[in-house]
PyMOL Python script that loads the backbone (N, CA, C, O; Angstrom):
from pymol import cmd

cmd.read_pdbstr("""\
ATOM      1  N   MET A   1      38.985 -17.427  31.734  1.00  0.00           N
ATOM      2  CA  MET A   1      37.259 -18.454  31.187  1.00  0.00           C
ATOM      3  C   MET A   1      36.849 -18.779  32.707  1.00  0.00           C
ATOM      4  O   MET A   1      35.854 -18.461  33.357  1.00  0.00           O
ATOM      5  N   LYS A   2      38.253 -19.706  33.103  1.00  0.00           N
ATOM      6  CA  LYS A   2      38.043 -20.988  33.940  1.00  0.00           C
ATOM      7  C   LYS A   2      37.363 -20.644  34.566  1.00  0.00           C
ATOM      8  O   LYS A   2      36.317 -21.254  34.346  1.00  0.00           O
ATOM      9  N   ILE A   3      37.165 -19.456  35.877  1.00  0.00           N
ATOM     10  CA  ILE A   3      36.691 -18.909  36.592  1.00  0.00           C
ATOM     11  C   ILE A   3      35.374 -18.460  36.301  1.00  0.00           C
ATOM     12  O   ILE A   3      34.664 -18.281  37.291  1.00  0.00           O
ATOM     13  N   LEU A   4      34.695 -18.155  34.790  1.00  0.00           N
ATOM     14  CA  LEU A   4      33.570 -17.463  34.116  1.00  0.00           C
ATOM     15  C   LEU A   4      32.719 -18.837  34.230  1.00  0.00           C
ATOM     16  O   LEU A   4      31.687 -18.894  34.899  1.00  0.00           O
ATOM     17  N   ARG A   5      33.223 -19.886  33.549  1.00  0.00           N
ATOM     18  CA  ARG A   5      33.205 -21.059  34.027  1.00  0.00           C
ATOM     19  C   ARG A   5      32.156 -21.752  35.036  1.00  0.00           C
ATOM     20  O   ARG A   5      30.974 -22.092  35.087  1.00  0.00           O
ATOM     21  N   SER A   6      33.606 -21.743  35.981  1.00  0.00           N
ATOM     22  CA  SER A   6      32.794 -22.268  37.506  1.00  0.00           C
ATOM     23  C   SER A   6      32.011 -21.304  37.914  1.00  0.00           C
ATOM     24  O   SER A   6      31.370 -22.052  38.653  1.00  0.00           O
ATOM     25  N   ARG A   7      31.785 -20.850  37.984  1.00  0.00           N
ATOM     26  CA  ARG A   7      31.064 -19.679  38.162  1.00  0.00           C
ATOM     27  C   ARG A   7      29.705 -20.361  37.876  1.00  0.00           C
ATOM     28  O   ARG A   7      29.169 -21.033  38.757  1.00  0.00           O
ATOM     29  N   LEU A   8      28.855 -20.119  36.055  1.00  0.00           N
ATOM     30  CA  LEU A   8      28.109 -20.995  35.928  1.00  0.00           C
ATOM     31  C   LEU A   8      28.073 -21.924  35.900  1.00  0.00           C
ATOM     32  O   LEU A   8      27.039 -22.197  35.291  1.00  0.00           O
ATOM     33  N   TYR A   9      28.779 -23.182  36.304  1.00  0.00           N
ATOM     34  CA  TYR A   9      28.486 -24.275  36.449  1.00  0.00           C
ATOM     35  C   TYR A   9      27.683 -24.497  38.022  1.00  0.00           C
ATOM     36  O   TYR A   9      26.841 -25.391  38.111  1.00  0.00           O
ATOM     37  N   GLU A  10      27.950 -23.784  39.013  1.00  0.00           N
ATOM     38  CA  GLU A  10      27.841 -23.608  40.222  1.00  0.00           C
ATOM     39  C   GLU A  10      26.191 -22.481  39.872  1.00  0.00           C
ATOM     40  O   GLU A  10      25.265 -22.950  40.533  1.00  0.00           O
ATOM     41  N   LEU A  11      25.907 -21.690  39.347  1.00  0.00           N
ATOM     42  CA  LEU A  11      24.279 -21.223  39.308  1.00  0.00           C
ATOM     43  C   LEU A  11      24.032 -22.659  38.563  1.00  0.00           C
ATOM     44  O   LEU A  11      23.316 -23.427  39.205  1.00  0.00           O
ATOM     45  N   LYS A  12      24.472 -23.094  37.419  1.00  0.00           N
ATOM     46  CA  LYS A  12      23.502 -24.922  36.880  1.00  0.00           C
ATOM     47  C   LYS A  12      22.776 -25.585  38.254  1.00  0.00           C
ATOM     48  O   LYS A  12      21.670 -26.118  38.349  1.00  0.00           O
ATOM     49  N   GLN A  13      23.664 -25.387  39.138  1.00  0.00           N
ATOM     50  CA  GLN A  13      23.591 -26.729  40.270  1.00  0.00           C
ATOM     51  C   GLN A  13      22.853 -26.143  41.037  1.00  0.00           C
ATOM     52  O   GLN A  13      22.005 -26.776  41.666  1.00  0.00           O
ATOM     53  N   GLU A  14      22.995 -24.786  41.174  1.00  0.00           N
ATOM     54  CA  GLU A  14      21.889 -24.785  42.478  1.00  0.00           C
ATOM     55  C   GLU A  14      20.614 -23.806  41.572  1.00  0.00           C
ATOM     56  O   GLU A  14      19.533 -24.008  42.124  1.00  0.00           O
ATOM     57  N   GLU A  15      20.503 -23.074  40.667  1.00  0.00           N
ATOM     58  CA  GLU A  15      18.858 -24.017  39.583  1.00  0.00           C
ATOM     59  C   GLU A  15      18.891 -25.700  39.765  1.00  0.00           C
ATOM     60  O   GLU A  15      17.764 -25.945  39.335  1.00  0.00           O
ATOM     61  N   GLU A  16      19.311 -26.667  40.032  1.00  0.00           N
ATOM     62  CA  GLU A  16      18.830 -27.692  39.894  1.00  0.00           C
ATOM     63  C   GLU A  16      18.389 -28.413  40.635  1.00  0.00           C
ATOM     64  O   GLU A  16      17.728 -29.450  40.688  1.00  0.00           O
ATOM     65  N   ALA A  17      19.065 -27.394  41.499  1.00  0.00           N
ATOM     66  CA  ALA A  17      19.026 -28.233  43.382  1.00  0.00           C
ATOM     67  C   ALA A  17      18.051 -27.714  44.243  1.00  0.00           C
ATOM     68  O   ALA A  17      17.470 -28.086  45.263  1.00  0.00           O
ATOM     69  N   LYS A  18      18.061 -26.242  43.138  1.00  0.00           N
ATOM     70  CA  LYS A  18      15.770 -25.554  43.811  1.00  0.00           C
ATOM     71  C   LYS A  18      15.339 -26.401  43.253  1.00  0.00           C
ATOM     72  O   LYS A  18      15.083 -27.441  43.859  1.00  0.00           O
ATOM     73  N   LYS A  19      15.097 -26.282  41.897  1.00  0.00           N
ATOM     74  CA  LYS A  19      14.264 -27.531  41.064  1.00  0.00           C
ATOM     75  C   LYS A  19      13.388 -28.563  42.162  1.00  0.00           C
ATOM     76  O   LYS A  19      12.282 -28.490  42.697  1.00  0.00           O
ATOM     77  N   ARG A  20      14.471 -29.513  42.182  1.00  0.00           N
ATOM     78  CA  ARG A  20      14.445 -30.838  43.351  1.00  0.00           C
ATOM     79  C   ARG A  20      14.243 -30.481  44.635  1.00  0.00           C
ATOM     80  O   ARG A  20      13.628 -31.453  45.072  1.00  0.00           O
ATOM     81  N   GLY A  21      14.339 -29.870  45.343  1.00  0.00           N
ATOM     82  CA  GLY A  21      13.857 -28.915  46.625  1.00  0.00           C
ATOM     83  C   GLY A  21      12.173 -28.391  46.452  1.00  0.00           C
ATOM     84  O   GLY A  21      11.180 -28.704  47.108  1.00  0.00           O
ATOM     85  N   ASP A  22      12.319 -27.580  45.425  1.00  0.00           N
ATOM     86  CA  ASP A  22      10.626 -27.307  44.912  1.00  0.00           C
ATOM     87  C   ASP A  22       9.716 -28.967  44.454  1.00  0.00           C
ATOM     88  O   ASP A  22       8.649 -29.128  45.046  1.00  0.00           O
ATOM     89  N   ALA A  23      10.091 -29.941  43.597  1.00  0.00           N
ATOM     90  CA  ALA A  23       9.688 -31.236  43.605  1.00  0.00           C
ATOM     91  C   ALA A  23       9.440 -32.041  44.497  1.00  0.00           C
ATOM     92  O   ALA A  23       8.471 -32.675  44.912  1.00  0.00           O
ATOM     93  N   ARG A  24      10.458 -31.911  44.717  1.00  0.00           N
ATOM     94  CA  ARG A  24       9.950 -33.203  46.261  1.00  0.00           C
ATOM     95  C   ARG A  24       9.294 -32.497  47.737  1.00  0.00           C
ATOM     96  O   ARG A  24       8.901 -33.199  48.668  1.00  0.00           O
ATOM     97  N   LYS A  25       9.255 -30.598  47.754  1.00  0.00           N
ATOM     98  CA  LYS A  25       7.930 -29.992  48.565  1.00  0.00           C
ATOM     99  C   LYS A  25       6.196 -30.357  47.885  1.00  0.00           C
ATOM    100  O   LYS A  25       5.100 -30.560  48.407  1.00  0.00           O
ATOM    101  N   ALA A  26       6.558 -30.315  46.899  1.00  0.00           N
ATOM    102  CA  ALA A  26       5.455 -30.139  46.539  1.00  0.00           C
ATOM    103  C   ALA A  26       4.809 -32.062  46.007  1.00  0.00           C
ATOM    104  O   ALA A  26       3.767 -32.464  45.490  1.00  0.00           O
ATOM    105  N   GLN A  27       5.757 -32.582  46.365  1.00  0.00           N
ATOM    106  CA  GLN A  27       5.154 -34.662  47.088  1.00  0.00           C
ATOM    107  C   GLN A  27       4.808 -34.095  47.996  1.00  0.00           C
ATOM    108  O   GLN A  27       3.610 -33.887  48.189  1.00  0.00           O
ATOM    109  N   ILE A  28       5.633 -33.733  48.715  1.00  0.00           N
ATOM    110  CA  ILE A  28       5.787 -34.830  50.105  1.00  0.00           C
ATOM    111  C   ILE A  28       4.832 -33.672  51.120  1.00  0.00           C
ATOM    112  O   ILE A  28       4.114 -33.978  52.072  1.00  0.00           O
ATOM    113  N   GLY A  29       5.155 -31.946  50.436  1.00  0.00           N
ATOM    114  CA  GLY A  29       3.555 -31.280  51.516  1.00  0.00           C
ATOM    115  C   GLY A  29       4.470 -31.301  53.031  1.00  0.00           C
ATOM    116  O   GLY A  29       5.421 -31.818  53.617  1.00  0.00           O
ATOM    117  N   THR A  30       3.474 -30.408  53.122  1.00  0.00           N
ATOM    118  CA  THR A  30       4.493 -29.825  54.985  1.00  0.00           C
ATOM    119  C   THR A  30       3.894 -30.827  56.181  1.00  0.00           C
ATOM    120  O   THR A  30       4.066 -30.652  57.387  1.00  0.00           O
ATOM    121  N   GLY A  31       3.176 -31.877  55.581  1.00  0.00           N
ATOM    122  CA  GLY A  31       2.561 -32.945  56.546  1.00  0.00           C
ATOM    123  C   GLY A  31       1.759 -31.975  58.148  1.00  0.00           C
ATOM    124  O   GLY A  31       1.561 -32.608  59.184  1.00  0.00           O
ATOM    125  N   ASP A  32       1.538 -31.021  58.084  1.00  0.00           N
ATOM    126  CA  ASP A  32       0.653 -30.494  58.373  1.00  0.00           C
ATOM    127  C   ASP A  32      -0.997 -31.394  58.743  1.00  0.00           C
ATOM    128  O   ASP A  32      -1.693 -32.090  58.004  1.00  0.00           O
ATOM    129  N   ARG A  33      -1.171 -30.993  60.184  1.00  0.00           N
ATOM    130  CA  ARG A  33      -2.641 -31.990  59.655  1.00  0.00           C
ATOM    131  C   ARG A  33      -3.920 -32.259  58.926  1.00  0.00           C
ATOM    132  O   ARG A  33      -4.766 -33.144  58.805  1.00  0.00           O
ATOM    133  N   SER A  34      -3.509 -30.494  58.303  1.00  0.00           N
ATOM    134  CA  SER A  34      -4.959 -29.944  56.541  1.00  0.00           C
ATOM    135  C   SER A  34      -3.976 -30.997  56.264  1.00  0.00           C
ATOM    136  O   SER A  34      -3.627 -31.801  57.129  1.00  0.00           O
ATOM    137  N   GLU A  35      -3.536 -30.996  55.082  1.00  0.00           N
ATOM    138  CA  GLU A  35      -3.197 -32.528  54.607  1.00  0.00           C
ATOM    139  C   GLU A  35      -3.093 -33.542  54.734  1.00  0.00           C
ATOM    140  O   GLU A  35      -2.148 -34.299  54.509  1.00  0.00           O
ATOM    141  N   LYS A  36      -4.651 -33.789  55.349  1.00  0.00           N
ATOM    142  CA  LYS A  36      -4.749 -35.337  56.012  1.00  0.00           C
ATOM    143  C   LYS A  36      -4.941 -36.157  54.189  1.00  0.00           C
ATOM    144  O   LYS A  36      -5.128 -35.437  53.209  1.00  0.00           O
ATOM    145  N   ILE A  37      -4.893 -36.913  54.135  1.00  0.00           N
ATOM    146  CA  ILE A  37      -5.931 -37.983  52.952  1.00  0.00           C
ATOM    147  C   ILE A  37      -6.374 -38.152  53.219  1.00  0.00           C
ATOM    148  O   ILE A  37      -7.504 -37.966  52.768  1.00  0.00           O
ATOM    149  N   ARG A  38      -6.122 -38.791  54.417  1.00  0.00           N
ATOM    150  CA  ARG A  38      -8.457 -40.001  54.425  1.00  0.00           C
ATOM    151  C   ARG A  38      -7.414 -40.414  55.971  1.00  0.00           C
ATOM    152  O   ARG A  38      -6.269 -40.492  56.415  1.00  0.00           O
ATOM    153  N   THR A  39      -8.913 -40.581  56.291  1.00  0.00           N
ATOM    154  CA  THR A  39      -9.620 -40.206  57.767  1.00  0.00           C
ATOM    155  C   THR A  39     -10.037 -41.860  58.315  1.00  0.00           C
ATOM    156  O   THR A  39     -10.660 -42.488  57.459  1.00  0.00           O
ATOM    157  N   TYR A  40      -9.849 -42.388  59.224  1.00  0.00           N
ATOM    158  CA  TYR A  40     -10.199 -43.783  59.495  1.00  0.00           C
ATOM    159  C   TYR A  40     -11.030 -43.356  60.493  1.00  0.00           C
ATOM    160  O   TYR A  40     -10.518 -42.808  61.470  1.00  0.00           O
ATOM    161  N   ASN A  41     -12.745 -43.567  60.408  1.00  0.00           N
ATOM    162  CA  ASN A  41     -13.825 -43.013  61.737  1.00  0.00           C
ATOM    163  C   ASN A  41     -14.311 -44.251  62.269  1.00  0.00           C
ATOM    164  O   ASN A  41     -15.506 -44.533  62.183  1.00  0.00           O
ATOM    165  N   PHE A  42     -13.300 -45.172  62.928  1.00  0.00           N
ATOM    166  CA  PHE A  42     -13.588 -45.917  63.627  1.00  0.00           C
ATOM    167  C   PHE A  42     -15.891 -45.924  64.258  1.00  0.00           C
ATOM    168  O   PHE A  42     -17.003 -46.432  64.116  1.00  0.00           O
ATOM    169  N   PRO A  43     -15.037 -44.897  64.934  1.00  0.00           N
ATOM    170  CA  PRO A  43     -16.607 -44.692  66.424  1.00  0.00           C
ATOM    171  C   PRO A  43     -18.166 -44.256  65.351  1.00  0.00           C
ATOM    172  O   PRO A  43     -19.378 -44.461  65.423  1.00  0.00           O
ATOM    173  N   GLN A  44     -17.639 -43.875  64.834  1.00  0.00           N
ATOM    174  CA  GLN A  44     -18.484 -44.019  63.232  1.00  0.00           C
ATOM    175  C   GLN A  44     -19.117 -44.481  61.910  1.00  0.00           C
ATOM    176  O   GLN A  44     -19.911 -43.966  61.122  1.00  0.00           O
ATOM    177  N   ASP A  45     -18.395 -45.769  61.977  1.00  0.00           N
ATOM    178  CA  ASP A  45     -17.776 -46.778  60.919  1.00  0.00           C
ATOM    179  C   ASP A  45     -17.578 -46.392  59.163  1.00  0.00           C
ATOM    180  O   ASP A  45     -18.007 -46.717  58.056  1.00  0.00           O
ATOM    181  N   ARG A  46     -16.553 -45.412  59.871  1.00  0.00           N
ATOM    182  CA  ARG A  46     -16.345 -44.414  58.224  1.00  0.00           C
ATOM    183  C   ARG A  46     -15.414 -44.211  58.130  1.00  0.00           C
ATOM    184  O   ARG A  46     -14.737 -43.755  59.052  1.00  0.00           O
ATOM    185  N   VAL A  47     -14.656 -44.651  56.115  1.00  0.00           N
ATOM    186  CA  VAL A  47     -13.930 -43.598  55.737  1.00  0.00           C
ATOM    187  C   VAL A  47     -13.527 -42.776  54.671  1.00  0.00           C
ATOM    188  O   VAL A  47     -13.132 -43.196  53.583  1.00  0.00           O
ATOM    189  N   THR A  48     -13.657 -41.320  55.079  1.00  0.00           N
ATOM    190  CA  THR A  48     -12.928 -40.463  54.196  1.00  0.00           C
ATOM    191  C   THR A  48     -11.947 -40.247  53.370  1.00  0.00           C
ATOM    192  O   THR A  48     -10.867 -39.860  53.814  1.00  0.00           O
ATOM    193  N   ASP A  49     -12.185 -40.504  51.695  1.00  0.00           N
ATOM    194  CA  ASP A  49     -10.490 -40.310  51.497  1.00  0.00           C
ATOM    195  C   ASP A  49     -10.574 -38.902  51.407  1.00  0.00           C
ATOM    196  O   ASP A  49     -11.745 -38.729  51.745  1.00  0.00           O
ATOM    197  N   HIS A  50      -9.850 -37.155  51.045  1.00  0.00           N
ATOM    198  CA  HIS A  50     -10.270 -36.195  51.478  1.00  0.00           C
ATOM    199  C   HIS A  50      -9.712 -35.111  50.203  1.00  0.00           C
ATOM    200  O   HIS A  50      -9.645 -33.911  49.940  1.00  0.00           O
ATOM    201  N   ARG A  51      -9.407 -36.338  49.688  1.00  0.00           N
ATOM    202  CA  ARG A  51      -8.507 -35.657  48.137  1.00  0.00           C
ATOM    203  C   ARG A  51     -10.227 -36.048  47.159  1.00  0.00           C
ATOM    204  O   ARG A  51      -9.961 -35.292  46.225  1.00  0.00           O
ATOM    205  N   ILE A  52     -11.122 -36.417  46.909  1.00  0.00           N
ATOM    206  CA  ILE A  52     -11.723 -36.253  46.327  1.00  0.00           C
ATOM    207  C   ILE A  52     -12.459 -36.305  47.169  1.00  0.00           C
ATOM    208  O   ILE A  52     -13.384 -36.261  46.359  1.00  0.00           O
ATOM    209  N   LYS A  53     -13.014 -36.367  48.193  1.00  0.00           N
ATOM    210  CA  LYS A  53     -14.534 -35.716  49.176  1.00  0.00           C
ATOM    211  C   LYS A  53     -15.351 -36.902  49.054  1.00  0.00           C
ATOM    212  O   LYS A  53     -16.539 -36.764  48.761  1.00  0.00           O
ATOM    213  N   TYR A  54     -14.745 -38.316  49.288  1.00  0.00           N
ATOM    214  CA  TYR A  54     -15.818 -39.092  49.156  1.00  0.00           C
ATOM    215  C   TYR A  54     -15.489 -39.859  50.784  1.00  0.00           C
ATOM    216  O   TYR A  54     -14.592 -39.548  51.567  1.00  0.00           O
ATOM    217  N   SER A  55     -16.573 -40.968  50.953  1.00  0.00           N
ATOM    218  CA  SER A  55     -16.906 -40.999  52.471  1.00  0.00           C
ATOM    219  C   SER A  55     -17.572 -42.370  52.316  1.00  0.00           C
ATOM    220  O   SER A  55     -18.710 -42.434  51.850  1.00  0.00           O
ATOM    221  N   THR A  56     -16.818 -43.611  52.741  1.00  0.00           N
ATOM    222  CA  THR A  56     -18.485 -44.789  52.362  1.00  0.00           C
ATOM    223  C   THR A  56     -18.123 -45.258  54.073  1.00  0.00           C
ATOM    224  O   THR A  56     -17.309 -44.872  54.912  1.00  0.00           O
ATOM    225  N   SER A  57     -19.335 -46.412  54.027  1.00  0.00           N
ATOM    226  CA  SER A  57     -19.429 -46.905  55.286  1.00  0.00           C
ATOM    227  C   SER A  57     -18.447 -48.257  55.944  1.00  0.00           C
ATOM    228  O   SER A  57     -17.240 -48.370  55.734  1.00  0.00           O
ATOM    229  N   ASN A  58     -19.085 -48.993  56.577  1.00  0.00           N
ATOM    230  CA  ASN A  58     -18.041 -50.373  57.090  1.00  0.00           C
ATOM    231  C   ASN A  58     -16.827 -51.204  57.057  1.00  0.00           C
ATOM    232  O   ASN A  58     -16.582 -52.395  56.866  1.00  0.00           O
ATOM    233  N   LEU A  59     -16.078 -50.005  57.347  1.00  0.00           N
ATOM    234  CA  LEU A  59     -15.221 -49.572  57.683  1.00  0.00           C
ATOM    235  C   LEU A  59     -14.193 -51.543  57.975  1.00  0.00           C
ATOM    236  O   LEU A  59     -13.218 -51.598  57.225  1.00  0.00           O
ATOM    237  N   PRO A  60     -14.298 -52.344  58.512  1.00  0.00           N
ATOM    238  CA  PRO A  60     -14.264 -53.940  58.592  1.00  0.00           C
ATOM    239  C   PRO A  60     -13.314 -54.139  57.503  1.00  0.00           C
ATOM    240  O   PRO A  60     -12.083 -54.157  57.495  1.00  0.00           O
ATOM    241  N   LYS A  61     -14.751 -54.376  55.996  1.00  0.00           N
ATOM    242  CA  LYS A  61     -14.160 -54.932  55.414  1.00  0.00           C
ATOM    243  C   LYS A  61     -13.808 -53.703  54.740  1.00  0.00           C
ATOM    244  O   LYS A  61     -13.133 -53.998  53.753  1.00  0.00           O
ATOM    245  N   PHE A  62     -13.970 -52.453  54.839  1.00  0.00           N
ATOM    246  CA  PHE A  62     -11.941 -51.581  53.922  1.00  0.00           C
ATOM    247  C   PHE A  62     -10.449 -52.215  54.504  1.00  0.00           C
ATOM    248  O   PHE A  62      -9.371 -52.312  53.919  1.00  0.00           O
ATOM    249  N   MET A  63     -10.757 -52.520  55.594  1.00  0.00           N
ATOM    250  CA  MET A  63      -9.707 -53.037  56.441  1.00  0.00           C
ATOM    251  C   MET A  63      -9.498 -53.926  56.037  1.00  0.00           C
ATOM    252  O   MET A  63      -8.312 -54.186  55.832  1.00  0.00           O
ATOM    253  N   ASP A  64     -10.412 -54.792  55.730  1.00  0.00           N
ATOM    254  CA  ASP A  64     -10.293 -56.721  55.330  1.00  0.00           C
ATOM    255  C   ASP A  64      -9.190 -56.497  53.902  1.00  0.00           C
ATOM    256  O   ASP A  64      -8.529 -57.427  53.440  1.00  0.00           O
ATOM    257  N   GLY A  65      -9.171 -55.262  53.421  1.00  0.00           N
ATOM    258  CA  GLY A  65      -8.918 -55.178  51.468  1.00  0.00           C
ATOM    259  C   GLY A  65     -10.295 -55.273  50.714  1.00  0.00           C
ATOM    260  O   GLY A  65     -10.305 -55.484  49.501  1.00  0.00           O
ATOM    261  N   GLU A  66     -10.792 -55.207  51.022  1.00  0.00           N
ATOM    262  CA  GLU A  66     -11.707 -54.741  50.408  1.00  0.00           C
ATOM    263  C   GLU A  66     -11.695 -53.481  49.183  1.00  0.00           C
ATOM    264  O   GLU A  66     -12.291 -53.684  48.125  1.00  0.00           O
ATOM    265  N   ILE A  67     -11.104 -52.424  49.384  1.00  0.00           N
ATOM    266  CA  ILE A  67     -11.374 -50.953  48.705  1.00  0.00           C
ATOM    267  C   ILE A  67     -11.657 -50.408  47.098  1.00  0.00           C
ATOM    268  O   ILE A  67     -11.297 -49.380  46.524  1.00  0.00           O
ATOM    269  N   ASP A  68     -12.438 -51.534  46.665  1.00  0.00           N
ATOM    270  CA  ASP A  68     -11.799 -51.347  44.726  1.00  0.00           C
ATOM    271  C   ASP A  68     -12.717 -50.550  44.411  1.00  0.00           C
ATOM    272  O   ASP A  68     -12.642 -50.018  43.304  1.00  0.00           O
ATOM    273  N   GLU A  69     -13.589 -50.311  45.091  1.00  0.00           N
ATOM    274  CA  GLU A  69     -15.458 -49.126  44.862  1.00  0.00           C
ATOM    275  C   GLU A  69     -14.801 -47.839  45.792  1.00  0.00           C
ATOM    276  O   GLU A  69     -15.702 -47.085  46.159  1.00  0.00           O
ATOM    277  N   MET A  70     -13.420 -47.411  46.263  1.00  0.00           N
ATOM    278  CA  MET A  70     -12.157 -46.386  46.784  1.00  0.00           C
ATOM    279  C   MET A  70     -11.260 -45.637  45.396  1.00  0.00           C
ATOM    280  O   MET A  70     -11.026 -44.472  45.073  1.00  0.00           O
ATOM    281  N   ILE A  71     -10.893 -47.121  44.756  1.00  0.00           N
ATOM    282  CA  ILE A  71      -9.785 -47.248  44.021  1.00  0.00           C
ATOM    283  C   ILE A  71     -10.640 -46.711  42.204  1.00  0.00           C
ATOM    284  O   ILE A  71     -10.355 -46.167  41.137  1.00  0.00           O
ATOM    285  N   GLY A  72     -11.301 -47.088  42.631  1.00  0.00           N
ATOM    286  CA  GLY A  72     -12.446 -46.605  41.517  1.00  0.00           C
ATOM    287  C   GLY A  72     -12.465 -45.471  41.309  1.00  0.00           C
ATOM    288  O   GLY A  72     -11.947 -44.908  40.345  1.00  0.00           O
ATOM    289  N   LYS A  73     -13.250 -44.831  42.453  1.00  0.00           N
ATOM    290  CA  LYS A  73     -12.999 -43.472  42.001  1.00  0.00           C
ATOM    291  C   LYS A  73     -12.011 -42.253  42.094  1.00  0.00           C
ATOM    292  O   LYS A  73     -11.900 -41.170  41.519  1.00  0.00           O
ATOM    293  N   LEU A  74     -11.207 -43.071  43.289  1.00  0.00           N
ATOM    294  CA  LEU A  74      -9.611 -41.948  42.929  1.00  0.00           C
ATOM    295  C   LEU A  74      -8.702 -42.751  41.266  1.00  0.00           C
ATOM    296  O   LEU A  74      -7.704 -42.458  40.607  1.00  0.00           O
ATOM    297  N   LYS A  75      -9.626 -43.687  41.213  1.00  0.00           N
ATOM    298  CA  LYS A  75      -8.938 -43.778  39.523  1.00  0.00           C
ATOM    299  C   LYS A  75      -9.524 -42.844  38.702  1.00  0.00           C
ATOM    300  O   LYS A  75      -8.732 -42.483  37.832  1.00  0.00           O
ATOM    301  N   ALA A  76     -10.673 -42.271  38.629  1.00  0.00           N
ATOM    302  CA  ALA A  76     -12.228 -41.464  38.112  1.00  0.00           C
ATOM    303  C   ALA A  76     -11.643 -39.765  38.473  1.00  0.00           C
ATOM    304  O   ALA A  76     -11.353 -38.852  37.700  1.00  0.00           O
ATOM    305  N   VAL A  77     -11.638 -39.793  39.060  1.00  0.00           N
ATOM    306  CA  VAL A  77     -11.177 -38.444  39.448  1.00  0.00           C
ATOM    307  C   VAL A  77     -10.171 -38.112  39.194  1.00  0.00           C
ATOM    308  O   VAL A  77      -9.936 -36.921  39.402  1.00  0.00           O
ATOM    309  N   GLU A  78      -9.193 -38.874  38.686  1.00  0.00           N
ATOM    310  CA  GLU A  78      -7.745 -38.651  38.405  1.00  0.00           C
ATOM    311  C   GLU A  78      -7.611 -37.898  36.899  1.00  0.00           C
ATOM    312  O   GLU A  78      -7.020 -36.911  36.460  1.00  0.00           O
ATOM    313  N   GLN A  79      -8.740 -39.217  36.227  1.00  0.00           N
ATOM    314  CA  GLN A  79      -9.413 -39.316  34.743  1.00  0.00           C
ATOM    315  C   GLN A  79      -9.928 -37.875  34.120  1.00  0.00           C
ATOM    316  O   GLN A  79      -9.812 -37.339  33.018  1.00  0.00           O
ATOM    317  N   GLU A  80     -10.598 -37.487  35.457  1.00  0.00           N
ATOM    318  CA  GLU A  80     -11.531 -36.340  34.820  1.00  0.00           C
ATOM    319  C   GLU A  80     -10.428 -34.762  34.883  1.00  0.00           C
ATOM    320  O   GLU A  80     -10.575 -33.608  34.481  1.00  0.00           O
ATOM    321  N   LYS A  81      -9.200 -35.598  35.703  1.00  0.00           N
ATOM    322  CA  LYS A  81      -8.564 -34.181  35.666  1.00  0.00           C
ATOM    323  C   LYS A  81      -7.308 -33.620  34.943  1.00  0.00           C
ATOM    324  O   LYS A  81      -6.713 -32.543  34.977  1.00  0.00           O
ATOM    325  N   LYS A  82      -7.121 -35.010  34.148  1.00  0.00           N
ATOM    326  CA  LYS A  82      -6.484 -35.198  33.309  1.00  0.00           C
ATOM    327  C   LYS A  82      -7.177 -34.970  31.783  1.00  0.00           C
ATOM    328  O   LYS A  82      -6.661 -34.363  30.844  1.00  0.00           O
ATOM    329  N   LEU A  83      -7.794 -35.280  31.797  1.00  0.00           N
ATOM    330  CA  LEU A  83      -9.143 -34.403  30.481  1.00  0.00           C
ATOM    331  C   LEU A  83      -9.417 -32.831  30.152  1.00  0.00           C
ATOM    332  O   LEU A  83      -9.730 -32.149  29.177  1.00  0.00           O
ATOM    333  N   GLN A  84      -9.142 -32.666  31.420  1.00  0.00           N
ATOM    334  CA  GLN A  84      -9.400 -31.072  31.716  1.00  0.00           C
ATOM    335  C   GLN A  84      -8.286 -30.597  31.656  1.00  0.00           C
ATOM    336  O   GLN A  84      -8.200 -29.616  30.918  1.00  0.00           O
ATOM    337  N   GLU A  85      -7.204 -30.981  32.254  1.00  0.00           N
ATOM    338  CA  GLU A  85      -5.932 -30.299  31.949  1.00  0.00           C
ATOM    339  C   GLU A  85      -5.663 -30.369  30.215  1.00  0.00           C
ATOM    340  O   GLU A  85      -4.963 -29.572  29.592  1.00  0.00           O
ATOM    341  N   ASN A  86      -6.551 -31.752  29.527  1.00  0.00           N
ATOM    342  CA  ASN A  86      -5.914 -31.180  27.618  1.00  0.00           C
ATOM    343  C   ASN A  86      -6.907 -30.478  27.536  1.00  0.00           C
ATOM    344  O   ASN A  86      -7.110 -29.813  26.520  1.00  0.00           O
TER     345      ASN A  86
END
""", "prot")
cmd.dss("prot")
cmd.show_as("cartoon", "prot")
cmd.util.cbc("prot")
cmd.orient("prot")
């Protein structure tokens, strides 16, 4: 009975470790260039968020912290996704 219990415990631990690993990988991705989130293009004075396919100009203003427009767009897209899931 002890051997069976230890084997079951081992299987349970492996399953949990795999779930944690999969969840972590989904959050951090592979780090490839194709997974970029945002591009700051200084020569063209443009910021692009690739998750929502939105670009805005006036990069110096954006870098000074005036990012409310981008945050608003991100929130809107997130709310839309949540509505579609329900």
